[in-house]
N, C-alpha and C positions, 0 to 999 in steps of 0.2 A: 444326701448330699455330696456324698465323692462322685454317683453317677453324673451330680448336675455338671460336676467341678471336670470330668474325667469328657461331658459334650463341650461346655465352654473351650477347653483347651484344644479338641478336634477344631470346632470353626476358629477358634483363630489359628491353627494352622494352617486352613485351608485357606484364610485372608491374606495369611503371610507366603502362600506359595501361590497366591494369585496375582500379588504387585510384583515377583520375586520372578512371575512369567512375562509380565510384560512389560513389552521394551520400551526405551524411552527415547527421543531425541529435540535439541534443539536445532530450532528455526527461526531466520532473523526473519521479519516481515516488516513495511513499510506502516507507517502509521494509516496511511492513506485507507491499504488493506483490513486494518484491526477496524479504524474508526467505522467503517460498514455495517460492522455486524456480522459477515459472514464466517468469519471464523468461527461465531457463536452455533452456525449451523454444522460447521463442515467438520471440527473436533471431536464432537463429540460421537457421529458418525465412523470416524476412523478410527474410535478406540471399540467402537464396534465391531468394524470389519476386522479390522487389524489387530486388534490387540496393541495398541502404538498411542503411547503417552506421547504427545508433541507440546512441548514448552517452546512458548511464543516470545521471543526477544521481541518489541515492537519497537523501531525504531525509524528514521530517513533511511533511503536507499544508501547516500554515503556511508552512512555510521554502519551499516546492515555488511555492505562491502569490506568496513575496516575489521569487523568483528568475524568475517570468513576468511583474511587476510592472514588475522591474527589465528585460526581456529578455533576460533571460539564457539563456534556451531555445526553443524554438520551440513546446513545446506541454505539459501536463502533463496526468497521470495521478494524478489523487486518489477521498479518499473521503467531502465532507463536503460534502451538498449544497446549505447553507446559505449554506457558504461561498464557494462555487463560483457560485450566482446572484448573490450579490453583484460578485463576480470580473467574471464577463457583464456586469452591469447599469454595473460604472464601467467597460465600455468597454475590458478588458484582455484580455477573449478574445471568438472572432464566437458562440461556441455551446458547448452539453455534450454529449459520446454516452457514455450508457449501454452501459458492455460486458461487464460481470460483476457477478456479487455475491455474496457468502457472509454470515455472521453472525457479532457477536460472543459469545463465554462471557466467562462466570464461573468461574476457576480458582482454585483452592487447598488447603488441607494436607487429607488424606486423613482425618483425624480431624473436620474442620468444624469449628472451635469455636465459629463464628458460627450453625452449623443451615441453612446456605444450599440444600444439596439440598431440604429440607422445602419450600421457598416456593414459592408459582404465577406470581409475576414477578418480574422482578428487580427492582424500586423495594423489594419484599416483602425480597427477597435484599440488597441493599444497609441498607435499616431496620435488619438485624438487624444487620450488622456495625458499624454507626453505633452500635446500641444496645449494643452488647458490647464496642467498640474495639480487634475483636481488627486484625490488623497487614494493612494493605493498601498496596500499592506500587502507587503512581502513574505513569505515562509522566513527565505535567509538563513534555511538549515543544513544547506546540500542534499536536500532531499531530490528524488524522482520530480514532484512537479516543481521544485524550486529552480531543477537542471534546464526542467523544459520551458518555465518563464524566461530564463535567464537568456535559454536560445533563441527564443520570439523576441525580446528586445535585441538582442545582438543583429537579429533578421535585419531591423528599422537600423542598422548602424550606431546603435548607443547604449553603453556601457551602466548598465545600472546601479554599478559602485559609485557609480559619479552621480546618481542622484542626491537634488538634495532632501535631507530630512522632512522639510519644511513640508512634503506631499507625499514620497516616497517613504514608508517604512517599515525596515525589517527587524521582524519582531523574533528570527530565531528559534523556532515552535513549531510542532507538528500541526497537522492539519486543522486538528479540534482545535486547538487556541488560536491560530492564527485563523478563522473564520469568527470567530470570538470578538477577535480584537477587530475585526473588520466592522463585527454587527456593533461592535460599540463604539465606532469613527465614525460609520455610516460613510465604511469607503469601498474600491474595489479588491476586488482578491479572482486570483486563480486558481479553480475548485478542482479537483477530478469529481465527478457526477454523482458515487456511488455519497462523497464525504457531504455534501452540499444536503443530497436526499436524506440522508441521514442526520441531520443537523437541524436542530428542534430551537435555538434561540437566534433566528433570521431576523428577528426585528425589522428596519425597516429594509434588508438587502433580498433582491430578487434577482435571476437568474437572467440575465440580459442579452449575453451572446453564445450562443454553440454551433456546433454541425459544420466547421471549418477541418476539412482533414487534416490539417496541421497541429490539430488538437486531440488527434487519435494514441490512445495511454495504454500499453501492452505491456502486461505482468506476464514475468516469468520467473520459472525455478530454475533452481541452477543448485545441484549438486556438488559437494566440496571434493578436492582431486584428492584422494587417499595418499597419493605419491609426497605433497606439499606435507600434512600431518596426519600422519597414519594414526591417532588413536580416535581419528573422528567414526562417528558411526554411518559408515559408509552403506550397510544393509536395510537399516532402517532408512535412511536416505533413498536409498532405491525405491524401497517396499512401497514409501509416501508416495513417490515421484509414481509410480505404475497407475495406482489408486487417482489419484490426482485428476490424468488422462484419461481412467476408463468412464463405462457412464454412469458408474454411482455419484462419484462426486460432479462430471458435468454438466448430471442432469439436475443439483442441490443447487450448483450454481444458476441455472439459466433459470431456476425456479424461483431463485432468491428474488425479492420485490418488496419497495416499500409503497405506500400510498398507491398498489398497482402499477410503478412503473420499476423493472429490471433495473437493479443497481451492475448485474456485470454480462457479458456474451461471452460463455462458455465457446472456445476454439482448440482447443487442443488436438493434435495430430494422433489418432491411434496408433 
């Protein structure tokens, strides 16, 4: 009995020591990155390779940047280059490191009432939706996807803030919930390709337009500036960055597929 108790205490001590040795960091990531399922592939390998526990805070890009400004995370992984560069200029991050990319796609009803599938550019496609006032669902959450959508409307000299709710529905939700809303309404929606491929509740929706260079979608990693927030886990953020741009992570990203189709293209500079 005493021997079994001693053994139990010994193994518990090892378990506690193991947990104490594992480092932990907080990473704010976009809902589109998380919805893709890629984090379920990467994080277990991070634990194996680095003995690092990465706690994800899943939010839109705008909220991720706010968390970074407040020092509530150690790094962010987002997809809005202009906002990222402003974040760095303001001193909240030391740099941005490009990790991977995919693209945005325009999804809509199979019947395609605005006839967007016949267009050559995303501007033409959105112009047809605007002219016909076909149902369109927007994330409306200041995410990277929402910012891209807003910039595309503005390139048409149109302000989506002035669009009537009779056809333009802003739901203020993440990508998965927004796709669900579009499926329920049988409406057009702008999505990142990974979220669309992962989405199961497609209903009568299909991918109607893609391929315009304007729909390029780059993801970047930004470690926070320790001079702004001395309490952040700067060392862990740097270790994770080195791993993300290394061959192990880049190979995992490139091999991650759904239905035989890659969701992201790794493009980190070594």
